[in-house]
Each structure stands twice: as structure tokens, then as C-alpha cells.
Backbone bond lengths (Angstrom), bond angles and torsions (degrees), N, CA, C in turn:
res aa  C-N    CA-C-N  psi(-1)  N-CA   C-N-CA  omega(-1)  CA-C   N-CA-C  phi
1 M - - - 1.422 - - 1.523 112.49 -
2 Q 1.260 116.00 -29.98 1.453 119.69 -179.85 1.523 110.89 -67.58
3 V 1.290 116.66 -34.41 1.461 120.43 179.23 1.519 108.94 -66.99
4 Q 1.322 116.10 -42.68 1.464 119.63 179.18 1.530 110.56 -65.09
5 D 1.300 117.30 -38.05 1.466 120.52 178.57 1.533 110.92 -64.52
6 K 1.340 115.71 -40.56 1.461 119.49 178.67 1.520 110.62 -65.82
7 E 1.330 115.97 -39.55 1.465 119.52 178.73 1.525 110.23 -65.29
8 K 1.321 116.22 -40.68 1.468 120.06 177.93 1.530 109.93 -64.22
9 D 1.319 116.18 -44.19 1.464 120.34 178.75 1.532 110.96 -60.07
10 N 1.338 115.60 -44.27 1.466 120.05 178.47 1.524 111.03 -63.34
11 A 1.320 116.45 -41.99 1.465 120.66 179.35 1.526 110.12 -63.30
12 I 1.318 116.01 -42.23 1.473 120.10 179.29 1.527 110.05 -65.54
13 E 1.312 117.07 -43.46 1.464 120.40 178.83 1.525 110.98 -62.95
14 N 1.329 116.93 -39.91 1.468 120.56 176.94 1.524 110.46 -62.42
15 Q 1.331 116.01 -42.92 1.464 119.35 178.89 1.527 110.71 -63.41
16 I 1.330 115.25 -43.13 1.465 119.21 178.66 1.525 110.08 -60.71
17 T 1.313 117.48 -43.85 1.464 121.98 179.15 1.523 110.49 -62.08
18 E 1.324 117.35 -43.85 1.470 121.10 178.23 1.520 110.78 -62.73
19 F 1.334 116.24 -43.23 1.462 119.64 179.13 1.528 111.02 -61.97
20 K 1.331 116.05 -41.16 1.465 119.81 178.69 1.528 110.88 -62.87
21 Q 1.332 116.32 -42.38 1.463 120.25 178.93 1.525 110.48 -63.41
22 Q 1.336 116.10 -45.31 1.460 120.13 179.31 1.529 110.50 -61.87
23 L 1.332 114.87 -42.46 1.458 119.35 178.97 1.525 110.75 -62.71
24 G 1.331 116.13 -42.28 1.460 120.63 178.28 1.512 111.70 -62.50
25 Q 1.338 116.66 -43.11 1.461 120.46 178.80 1.525 110.37 -64.35
26 K 1.333 114.91 -43.35 1.458 119.16 -179.69 1.526 109.94 -63.82
27 S 1.308 115.67 -44.15 1.467 120.07 179.51 1.521 110.62 -60.94
28 N 1.333 116.91 -44.52 1.463 120.46 179.42 1.519 111.32 -62.31
29 Q 1.333 117.20 -42.08 1.460 120.59 178.81 1.524 110.22 -63.28
30 E 1.332 115.91 -45.12 1.460 119.12 179.58 1.525 111.26 -64.85
31 L 1.324 116.17 -40.53 1.462 119.45 177.47 1.522 111.27 -62.40
32 N 1.325 116.49 -41.39 1.467 119.78 177.71 1.519 111.10 -63.07
33 Q 1.334 116.46 -40.63 1.465 119.83 178.70 1.525 110.54 -64.15
34 V 1.320 115.99 -46.06 1.463 119.96 179.82 1.527 110.36 -63.11
35 A 1.322 116.55 -40.85 1.468 120.36 179.46 1.524 111.11 -62.76
36 S 1.322 117.18 -42.41 1.467 119.26 179.97 1.527 110.55 -69.05
37 Q 1.334 117.29 -35.45 1.464 119.79 176.60 1.528 110.70 -65.14
38 L 1.333 115.93 -44.19 1.463 119.39 177.72 1.522 111.58 -61.71
39 E 1.313 116.00 -40.15 1.462 120.37 178.56 1.526 110.38 -61.85
40 S 1.324 116.42 -42.69 1.464 120.33 178.53 1.524 110.87 -63.21
41 I 1.325 116.04 -42.16 1.465 120.21 179.82 1.525 110.39 -64.89
42 E 1.332 116.69 -42.74 1.464 120.32 178.67 1.523 111.32 -62.64
43 K 1.324 116.58 -41.80 1.468 120.12 178.60 1.520 110.56 -62.15
44 A 1.333 116.26 -44.00 1.466 120.03 179.77 1.526 110.65 -63.40
45 A 1.331 116.49 -40.88 1.465 120.29 179.29 1.526 110.86 -64.67
46 L 1.328 116.67 -41.54 1.466 120.03 178.17 1.526 111.30 -64.89
47 K 1.328 116.26 -41.66 1.468 119.46 177.74 1.520 110.55 -61.02
48 Q 1.333 116.94 -41.59 1.459 121.08 179.82 1.527 110.40 -65.43
49 K 1.319 116.21 -41.82 1.465 120.58 179.29 1.523 110.60 -62.57
50 I 1.325 116.30 -44.29 1.467 120.73 178.77 1.524 110.25 -63.49
51 S 1.319 115.97 -42.20 1.463 120.32 179.15 1.528 110.71 -61.66
52 N 1.326 116.64 -43.48 1.467 120.59 178.46 1.524 111.23 -62.83
53 Q 1.327 116.61 -41.07 1.458 119.89 178.81 1.522 111.18 -65.42
54 L 1.324 116.78 -39.89 1.467 119.98 177.29 1.523 110.77 -63.65
55 D 1.335 116.50 -41.27 1.465 120.12 177.48 1.525 110.60 -60.71
56 T 1.325 116.13 -42.90 1.463 120.52 179.35 1.523 110.76 -62.36
57 I 1.315 116.30 -42.94 1.464 120.55 179.16 1.522 110.29 -63.75
58 Q 1.330 116.61 -44.29 1.464 119.86 179.63 1.521 111.02 -62.84
59 E 1.335 117.38 -40.59 1.460 120.23 178.65 1.522 111.06 -63.51
60 S 1.329 116.45 -43.87 1.461 118.79 -179.34 1.527 110.68 -66.91
61 M 1.337 117.25 -37.14 1.461 120.02 177.12 1.525 110.29 -64.69
62 S 1.317 116.58 -41.87 1.457 119.71 -179.17 1.522 110.32 -68.20
63 L 1.343 117.72 -36.58 1.459 120.32 176.31 1.522 110.78 -65.68
64 Q 1.322 116.65 -39.59 1.458 119.87 178.78 1.521 110.69 -64.55
65 S 1.321 116.56 -42.10 1.464 118.51 -179.98 1.520 110.32 -69.39
66 D 1.343 117.52 -35.32 1.466 120.53 176.32 1.519 110.29 -65.33
67 N 1.316 117.35 -43.66 1.460 121.14 179.02 1.518 110.64 -64.25
68 G 1.304 116.98 -39.09 1.456 120.38 177.69 1.512 110.93 -62.39
69 T 1.312 117.76 -41.74 1.457 122.23 178.90 1.514 110.57 -66.72
70 S 1.325 116.92 -45.55 1.455 118.92 -177.47 1.525 110.57 -69.67
71 D 1.334 118.11 -33.93 1.451 120.36 177.25 1.520 110.76 -64.43
72 S 1.319 117.04 -43.97 1.458 118.99 179.70 1.523 110.05 -68.41
73 A 1.323 116.86 -34.13 1.462 119.56 176.82 1.524 109.53 -66.76
74 K 1.349 116.68 -39.60 1.463 119.90 177.83 1.524 110.19 -64.34
75 D 1.325 116.86 -41.09 1.456 120.64 178.97 1.520 110.65 -60.88
76 K 1.325 116.23 -45.35 1.464 120.38 179.14 1.519 110.17 -62.48
77 S 1.329 115.74 -42.11 1.455 120.41 -179.07 1.521 110.91 -64.74
78 S 1.323 117.09 -44.67 1.466 119.87 -179.41 1.524 110.38 -67.48
79 K 1.324 117.77 -35.69 1.462 120.35 177.52 1.523 110.78 -64.74
80 S 1.320 115.98 -42.86 1.463 118.14 -179.47 1.522 109.92 -69.19
81 N 1.333 117.98 -35.70 1.463 120.42 177.00 1.521 111.07 -66.60
82 S 1.325 117.58 -40.61 1.463 119.75 179.48 1.523 109.74 -66.71
83 G 1.313 116.68 -36.29 1.460 119.74 176.09 1.518 110.97 -63.83
84 K 1.318 117.03 -40.56 1.471 120.76 177.59 1.520 110.63 -64.97
85 N 1.337 115.93 -40.70 1.463 119.56 178.80 1.519 110.95 -62.67
86 E 1.328 117.47 -41.18 1.461 121.16 178.16 1.523 110.25 -63.38
87 D 1.332 116.94 -41.81 1.462 120.75 179.28 1.520 110.63 -62.92
88 S 1.323 117.06 -43.94 1.467 119.06 -178.58 1.522 110.50 -67.90
89 E 1.329 118.47 -34.53 1.462 120.95 176.45 1.524 110.26 -64.78
90 K 1.324 116.94 -42.01 1.464 120.73 178.51 1.521 110.44 -61.61
91 K 1.323 115.85 -43.15 1.462 119.82 -179.86 1.523 110.71 -64.10
92 Q 1.335 116.46 -41.22 1.459 119.53 179.09 1.527 110.68 -64.41
93 N 1.330 115.54 -41.80 1.464 119.24 178.79 1.523 110.87 -63.34
94 E 1.337 116.34 -42.61 1.463 120.41 179.57 1.525 111.04 -64.59
95 S 1.319 116.28 -41.94 1.467 118.33 -179.76 1.525 110.29 -68.23
96 A 1.323 117.66 -34.33 1.463 120.47 177.09 1.523 109.70 -66.09
97 K 1.324 117.61 -40.91 1.461 121.24 177.54 1.520 110.29 -63.27
98 N 1.329 115.66 -43.67 1.461 119.96 -179.39 1.517 110.83 -63.03
99 Q 1.315 117.10 -37.59 1.461 119.78 -179.69 1.527 110.66 -68.47
100 K 1.331 117.02 -35.34 1.450 120.52 179.01 1.516 110.32 -67.02
101 E 1.313 116.89 -36.30 1.453 120.67 -176.81 1.488 108.12 -76.87
């Protein structure tokens, strides 16, 4: 009976060892799958972050170019207005001179 008990013990230990190996393999496979999924998620998040930063840069560049255009338009407008003001002052001065004469 002792021989049979030892054989049973050995068989049980072999089964336990096989189960541990299978569990280890399964765990490693699952870990690899989870790791690759996390890597994919991280890549997607980084791509989104980069895309958002590029959008922000493009918006700021477009705002700068818009401001540059409007500033030059304002400069042109103020120059033309100042020229008109000078012309009207000259006309007023001339009419005042004419009235005196």
C-alpha cells in the first residue's frame, strides 16, 4: 500500500506541477495581451495629444496672421483718416482766410 500511496503522491505532484506550468503560460499570455493593449492605448493617447497640440499651434498661427492683417488694415485706415483730417483742416484754414479777405 505504501508503494501505491507514493505513486498517487507522485501523480498528484506531477498534476500540480503541470497545472502551475499551464497557469504560468496562461498568465504570461494574458499579461502579453494586456501589455499590447495598453501600448496601443498609450500610442493612441499620444497621437491625440500631439494632434491637439498641432491644432493649438495652427489656431495661434492663424490668430497671429489675422491680427497682423487687421493691424495693417487699421494702420491704413488711420493713415487715410489722418490724411482726411489734414485736408479738412486745410480747407477750413483756406475758407477762414477767404472770409477775412
